[in-house]
C-alpha positions as CSV (number, residue, x, y, z in Angstrom):
1,M,21.2,2.4,23.0
2,Q,17.7,3.0,21.6
3,H,17.1,2.1,17.9
4,R,16.0,5.2,16.3
5,I,12.9,5.0,13.9
6,V,12.0,8.1,12.1
7,V,8.6,8.2,10.1
8,L,8.3,11.0,7.6
9,G,4.6,12.1,7.1
10,A,1.5,11.8,9.3
11,G,-1.1,10.9,6.8
12,Y,-3.1,7.6,7.1
13,T,-0.1,5.5,6.3
14,G,2.6,7.4,8.5
15,A,0.3,7.7,11.4
16,V,-0.7,4.2,11.2
17,A,2.9,2.9,10.9
18,A,4.1,4.9,13.8
19,G,1.2,3.8,16.1
20,R,1.5,0.3,15.2
21,L,5.3,0.3,15.6
22,A,4.6,1.7,19.2
23,K,2.3,-1.1,19.8
24,R,4.7,-3.8,18.6
25,L,7.9,-2.4,20.3
26,H,9.0,-1.5,23.8
27,R,9.7,2.2,24.2
28,E,12.9,1.5,26.1
29,D,14.2,-0.2,23.1
30,V,13.2,2.3,20.3
31,A,12.7,6.0,19.9
32,I,10.0,6.7,17.4
33,T,10.0,10.2,15.9
34,L,7.0,11.2,13.7
35,V,7.7,14.1,11.5
36,N,4.9,16.2,10.1
37,P,4.4,20.0,9.3
38,E,0.7,20.0,10.8
39,P,-0.3,19.3,14.5
40,D,-3.7,17.6,13.4
41,F,-4.5,14.4,11.4
42,V,-6.0,15.1,8.1
43,E,-8.7,12.8,6.8
44,R,-7.8,13.0,3.2
45,V,-10.8,10.9,1.9
46,R,-13.1,13.6,3.3
47,L,-11.5,16.6,1.9
48,H,-14.3,16.9,-0.8
49,Q,-16.7,17.3,2.1
50,L,-14.6,20.0,3.6
51,A,-14.5,21.8,0.2
52,A,-18.3,21.6,-0.1
53,G,-18.7,23.6,3.0
54,Q,-18.8,20.9,5.7
55,D,-16.8,21.0,9.0
56,L,-14.7,18.0,10.0
57,K,-13.8,16.7,13.4
58,A,-10.4,17.9,14.8
59,R,-7.9,15.1,15.5
60,P,-4.9,16.5,17.2
61,F,-1.8,14.3,17.1
62,S,-1.1,15.3,20.8
63,E,-4.2,13.3,21.8
64,M,-3.8,10.5,19.2
65,F,-0.3,9.5,20.4
66,A,-0.6,10.5,24.1
67,G,1.0,7.9,26.2
68,T,2.5,5.9,23.2
69,G,6.1,7.0,23.3
70,V,5.7,8.5,19.7
71,K,7.5,11.9,19.5
72,L,5.8,14.4,17.1
73,K,8.4,16.7,15.3
74,L,6.4,19.5,13.9
75,A,8.4,20.2,10.8
76,K,8.7,20.2,7.0
77,V,11.1,17.6,5.5
78,T,13.6,19.4,3.0
79,G,15.9,16.4,2.4
80,V,16.9,12.9,3.0
81,D,20.5,11.5,2.8
82,V,19.9,7.6,2.8
83,D,23.6,7.0,2.5
84,R,24.3,8.9,5.8
85,G,21.1,8.0,7.5
86,T,19.9,11.4,8.1
87,V,16.8,13.7,7.5
88,T,17.0,17.4,7.1
89,V,13.9,19.4,8.4
90,A,12.7,22.9,8.8
91,S,10.6,23.9,11.6
92,A,9.0,27.4,12.7
93,D,10.8,27.5,16.1
94,A,14.3,26.5,14.8
95,L,16.7,29.2,13.7
96,G,17.8,27.0,10.7
97,P,17.6,23.5,9.2
98,E,17.8,20.6,11.6
99,E,19.3,17.1,11.1
100,L,17.6,14.0,12.4
101,A,19.6,10.6,12.4
102,Y,17.9,7.3,12.0
103,D,18.5,3.6,12.1
104,T,15.3,2.7,10.4
105,L,13.2,5.3,8.2
106,V,9.8,4.9,7.1
107,Y,9.1,7.2,4.2
108,A,5.3,8.1,3.9
109,L,5.4,11.6,2.3
110,G,2.5,10.6,0.1
111,S,1.4,12.6,-2.9
112,G,-0.2,15.9,-4.0
113,W,-2.1,17.0,-7.0
114,N,-0.9,16.7,-10.4
115,E,-1.8,19.2,-12.9
116,G,-0.2,17.1,-15.7
117,G,1.5,20.0,-17.4
118,V,-1.9,21.3,-18.7
119,P,-1.4,25.0,-19.6
120,G,-3.4,27.2,-17.1
121,A,-4.1,24.3,-14.6
122,A,-1.7,25.4,-12.0
123,E,-2.8,29.0,-12.3
124,H,-6.5,28.7,-12.5
125,A,-7.6,25.2,-11.2
126,H,-8.3,24.4,-7.6
127,E,-7.2,21.0,-5.9
128,I,-8.5,19.0,-3.1
129,S,-5.7,16.6,-2.3
130,S,-4.6,18.9,0.6
131,R,-6.5,20.7,3.4
132,P,-5.2,24.2,2.3
133,G,-6.4,23.3,-1.2
134,A,-9.8,22.1,0.0
135,L,-10.2,25.3,2.1
136,R,-9.4,27.6,-0.9
137,L,-11.9,25.8,-2.9
138,R,-14.4,26.1,0.0
139,E,-13.9,29.9,0.2
140,R,-14.2,30.3,-3.6
141,L,-17.5,28.3,-3.8
142,A,-19.0,30.3,-1.1
143,T,-18.5,33.5,-3.3
144,L,-20.3,32.0,-6.2
145,E,-23.8,33.4,-7.0
146,S,-26.6,31.1,-8.0
147,G,-26.2,29.6,-11.7
148,R,-22.6,30.0,-11.9
149,P,-20.7,27.1,-13.7
150,V,-18.4,24.8,-11.7
151,L,-16.4,22.1,-13.4
152,V,-14.8,19.0,-12.0
153,V,-12.1,17.7,-14.2
154,G,-11.4,13.8,-13.9
155,G,-14.0,11.1,-13.8
156,G,-12.2,8.8,-11.3
157,L,-13.1,8.2,-7.6
158,T,-12.0,11.7,-6.5
159,G,-13.9,13.6,-9.4
160,L,-17.1,11.7,-8.6
161,E,-17.1,12.4,-5.0
162,A,-16.1,16.1,-5.6
163,A,-18.8,16.7,-8.1
164,T,-21.6,15.0,-6.3
165,E,-20.7,16.6,-2.9
166,I,-20.6,20.0,-4.6
167,A,-23.8,19.4,-6.4
168,E,-25.7,18.1,-3.4
169,A,-24.5,21.0,-1.2
170,R,-25.0,23.7,-3.8
171,P,-28.0,22.7,-6.0
172,D,-28.2,26.3,-7.2
173,L,-24.9,25.9,-9.2
174,D,-24.3,24.6,-12.6
175,V,-22.0,21.7,-11.9
176,S,-20.5,19.6,-14.6
177,L,-17.9,16.9,-15.0
178,A,-15.3,16.1,-17.6
179,A,-14.2,12.5,-17.9
180,R,-11.5,11.5,-20.3
181,G,-13.3,8.3,-21.1
182,V,-16.7,7.0,-20.4
183,L,-18.0,7.8,-16.9
184,G,-17.5,4.9,-14.5
185,D,-15.9,2.7,-17.2
186,W,-14.1,0.7,-14.6
187,L,-17.2,-0.2,-12.5
188,S,-19.8,-3.0,-13.1
189,E,-22.8,-2.5,-15.1
190,K,-24.8,-2.1,-11.9
191,G,-22.1,0.4,-10.7
192,R,-22.2,2.5,-13.8
193,A,-25.9,2.7,-13.9
194,H,-26.2,3.7,-10.3
195,V,-23.6,6.5,-10.8
196,R,-25.4,7.7,-13.8
197,K,-28.7,7.8,-12.0
198,V,-27.4,9.9,-9.0
199,V,-25.4,12.2,-11.2
200,A,-28.6,12.9,-13.3
201,R,-30.6,13.4,-10.2
202,L,-28.2,15.9,-8.9
203,G,-28.3,17.9,-12.1
204,I,-24.7,17.3,-13.0
205,T,-23.8,17.6,-16.7
206,V,-21.3,15.1,-17.9
207,H,-18.9,15.6,-20.8
208,E,-17.4,12.2,-21.8
209,H,-14.3,11.7,-23.9
210,A,-13.3,15.2,-22.8
211,A,-9.6,15.5,-22.3
212,V,-9.0,19.0,-21.0
213,D,-5.8,20.5,-22.6
214,D,-6.2,24.2,-21.6
215,V,-7.6,26.0,-18.6
216,R,-8.5,29.6,-18.4
217,A,-10.3,31.7,-15.6
218,D,-13.8,31.2,-17.0
219,R,-13.4,28.1,-19.3
220,V,-11.5,25.0,-20.3
221,T,-10.9,23.8,-23.8
222,T,-10.8,19.9,-24.6
223,A,-8.4,18.2,-27.1
224,D,-11.3,17.9,-29.6
225,G,-11.9,21.6,-29.4
226,R,-15.0,21.8,-27.2
227,T,-15.2,24.7,-24.7
228,I,-16.7,24.1,-21.4
229,P,-17.6,27.2,-19.2
230,A,-16.1,27.0,-15.8
231,E,-16.0,30.0,-13.4
232,V,-14.5,27.4,-10.9
233,T,-12.3,24.4,-12.2
234,V,-11.6,21.6,-9.7
235,W,-8.6,19.4,-10.8
236,T,-8.9,15.6,-9.9
237,T,-7.0,13.9,-12.8
238,G,-4.3,12.1,-10.7
239,F,-1.6,12.5,-8.1
240,A,2.1,13.2,-8.0
241,V,4.4,11.8,-5.4
242,H,6.5,14.0,-3.1
243,P,9.8,14.8,-5.1
244,I,12.2,14.2,-2.3
245,A,12.8,10.4,-2.8
246,G,13.7,11.1,-6.4
247,A,16.7,13.3,-5.2
248,T,18.2,10.6,-3.2
249,T,20.2,7.5,-4.3
250,L,17.0,5.3,-3.5
251,E,15.8,3.1,-6.3
252,V,12.7,4.9,-7.6
253,T,10.4,4.5,-10.6
254,D,9.9,7.1,-13.3
255,R,7.3,8.7,-11.2
256,G,9.5,8.9,-8.2
257,Q,8.0,6.1,-6.1
258,I,10.4,4.1,-4.0
259,V,10.7,0.5,-5.2
260,V,10.0,-1.8,-2.3
261,D,9.7,-5.6,-1.8
262,A,6.6,-7.5,-0.2
263,T,7.6,-6.1,3.4
264,M,7.7,-2.4,2.0
265,R,11.5,-2.4,2.4
266,S,13.5,-0.5,-0.3
267,V,15.2,-2.8,-2.5
268,S,18.2,-0.6,-2.6
269,H,18.6,0.6,1.0
270,P,17.4,-2.0,3.6
271,D,17.1,0.5,6.5
272,V,14.5,2.4,4.5
273,Y,10.8,1.4,4.3
274,A,8.3,3.1,2.1
275,V,4.5,3.1,2.4
276,G,1.5,4.7,0.7
277,D,1.5,6.5,-2.5
278,S,5.5,7.2,-1.9
279,A,6.0,3.4,-2.6
280,M,5.9,1.1,-5.7
281,A,4.8,-2.2,-4.2
282,M,3.3,-5.2,-6.2
283,G,-0.1,-6.7,-5.5
284,P,-2.0,-9.7,-6.7
285,E,-1.4,-10.8,-10.3
286,D,1.9,-9.0,-10.0
287,K,0.1,-5.6,-10.6
288,P,1.2,-2.5,-8.9
289,L,-0.9,-1.4,-5.9
290,R,-2.8,1.7,-6.8
291,M,-2.4,4.9,-4.9
292,S,-5.2,4.9,-2.4
293,C,-6.0,4.8,1.1
294,A,-7.2,1.2,0.5
295,S,-3.6,0.4,-0.5
296,G,-1.8,2.6,1.9
297,V,-3.1,1.3,5.3
298,P,-2.3,-2.4,4.7
299,M,1.2,-1.2,3.4
300,A,1.7,0.6,6.8
301,W,0.7,-2.6,8.7
302,Q,3.1,-4.7,6.6
303,A,5.9,-2.2,7.0
304,A,5.5,-1.9,10.8
305,D,5.1,-5.6,11.4
306,A,8.3,-6.5,9.3
307,I,10.4,-3.8,11.1
308,A,9.1,-5.2,14.4
309,A,9.9,-8.7,13.5
310,R,13.4,-8.0,12.3
311,L,14.3,-5.8,15.3
312,T,13.1,-8.6,17.8
313,R,14.5,-11.4,15.6
314,A,11.0,-12.8,15.0
315,K,9.6,-14.5,11.9
316,V,8.7,-11.7,9.4
317,P,4.9,-12.0,8.6
318,D,4.2,-13.1,5.0
319,V,0.9,-11.6,4.2
320,S,-0.3,-10.5,0.7
321,I,-2.2,-7.2,0.2
322,R,-5.4,-7.6,-1.7
323,Y,-8.4,-5.6,-2.5
324,F,-12.0,-6.3,-1.6
325,Q,-14.1,-3.3,-2.7
326,Q,-14.1,0.3,-3.9
327,C,-16.1,2.6,-1.7
328,V,-17.5,5.8,-3.4
329,S,-19.5,8.5,-1.7
330,L,-22.1,10.3,-3.9
331,G,-23.0,13.2,-1.5
332,R,-24.1,12.5,1.8
333,K,-27.3,10.4,1.0
334,E,-26.1,8.2,-1.7
335,G,-23.0,5.9,-2.3
336,L,-21.7,3.0,-4.1
337,I,-19.8,0.0,-2.9
338,Q,-18.2,-1.7,-5.9
339,F,-16.9,-5.3,-5.0
340,V,-13.7,-6.3,-6.7
341,T,-11.3,-9.1,-7.3
342,A,-8.2,-9.4,-5.2
343,D,-6.3,-7.4,-8.1
344,D,-9.0,-4.6,-8.2
345,R,-11.2,-5.6,-11.1
346,A,-14.9,-4.9,-10.8
347,V,-17.3,-7.9,-10.3
348,D,-21.0,-7.9,-10.7
349,R,-21.8,-7.3,-7.1
350,A,-22.3,-3.8,-5.9
351,L,-24.1,-2.2,-3.1
352,T,-25.9,1.1,-3.8
353,G,-28.0,3.9,-2.3
354,R,-28.3,4.9,1.3
355,V,-27.0,1.5,2.5
356,A,-23.8,2.1,0.5
357,A,-23.5,5.6,1.9
358,L,-23.7,4.2,5.5
359,Y,-21.2,1.6,4.6
360,K,-18.7,4.1,3.2
361,E,-19.2,6.3,6.3
362,L,-18.6,3.4,8.8
363,I,-15.5,2.6,6.9
364,C,-14.2,6.1,7.0
365,K,-14.9,6.2,10.7
366,G,-13.2,2.9,11.3
367,V,-10.1,3.9,9.5
368,A,-10.0,7.2,11.3
369,W,-10.6,5.4,14.6
370,G,-7.7,3.1,13.7
371,V,-5.4,6.0,13.3
372,A,-6.6,7.8,16.3
373,N,-6.3,4.6,18.5
374,P,-3.0,3.2,17.1
375,T,-1.8,1.3,20.0
376,V,-4.9,-0.8,20.7
377,G,-7.1,-3.0,18.7
378,M,-10.6,-2.2,18.2
379,P,-12.6,-3.8,21.1
380,A,-14.6,-6.9,19.9
381,R,-17.9,-5.3,21.3
382,R,-17.3,-2.2,19.1
383,R,-16.9,-4.5,16.1
384,R,-19.9,-6.4,16.8
385,V,-22.1,-3.1,17.3
386,A,-20.7,-1.9,13.9
387,R,-21.6,-5.1,12.2
388,R,-25.1,-5.2,13.7
389,E,-25.7,-1.5,12.6
390,I,-24.8,-2.4,9.1
391,E,-26.9,-5.4,9.1
392,S,-29.9,-3.8,10.5
393,R,-29.7,-0.9,8.1
394,V,-29.5,-3.3,5.1
395,R,-32.6,-5.3,6.4
396,A,-34.4,-2.0,6.7
397,E,-33.5,-0.8,3.2
398,A,-34.4,-4.2,1.7
399,S,-37.9,-4.1,3.3
400,A,-38.5,-0.4,2.5
């Protein structure tokens, strides 16, 4: 009898986990079902580009997983019973809820936007953590006349990328950014200086120490009483995990993340693994891994390899997850690669300018390629070509 593996969610982590499991295991031994409500892979790290008016390449799962043995179930997850080993889903072509039984569950439902309970945010602000949200913002921006104010709330990576992308695509708009603290306060001195230079060149007004506590249709109000005009408000202050895990008997954190061990296995239910934003995993220096693609993809590798090893009675890999860099796009022509310590603290080294933009683009393409080709490793020739391309561009920039 085949061992039934059900993967919930086909974002970066779920898709990578499903593909890696298909590569590690024989299809006559396992049945891998990937549950997702949409038929295409969403490059979440590019949704700010979609919102700014750019078109993204379609990546159908039917092509990505062709010939792998991974079965795609187009449905929305409505419940999980970890004590019975079942998942309840709702699909458009079914008359009612369906139940899927599993022997091993990979929970990768990820996260969505978090309005933080701020009055008016849910009613008036736009989010870019989902494709529908990015498309709604895209449509709204297209209706704005020249000179109208657009405010991005949140000075983190998502906020920086959204503000610079919108300002570059629509230089006629009055774009501003509200940061709770100092802009780029987690970056190195070089990184902060470069961000400020790009933001100034794009004409973005920065409001520092501006914690927004009220959102209206045409403005926001900060905790210290400032009023900032905003015909469109983009909310990027953080993410909230999918609520389904919190309704189960799984051990979860106060935020609803599933508590896992070093192999991404639930500490309370050994037949459940959690990856990406859905999981609370510890990294270097015993610090929680941050919610990001940079954490999620290695978590998916870790979980898939551990599952495969345990099913085949092989040695479970012992590989620690660490950070190397933070990649920030600042429009299509500028970028910042902030190098970091293993536990994600900025160091003095940083790559800036057009070279950094190319570096970030190559990383995004590489991650998407890895998802789209889950059962094969990147050919050595392709790795060499990519490395030579980066090196040649770095030399060209240095001599310019």
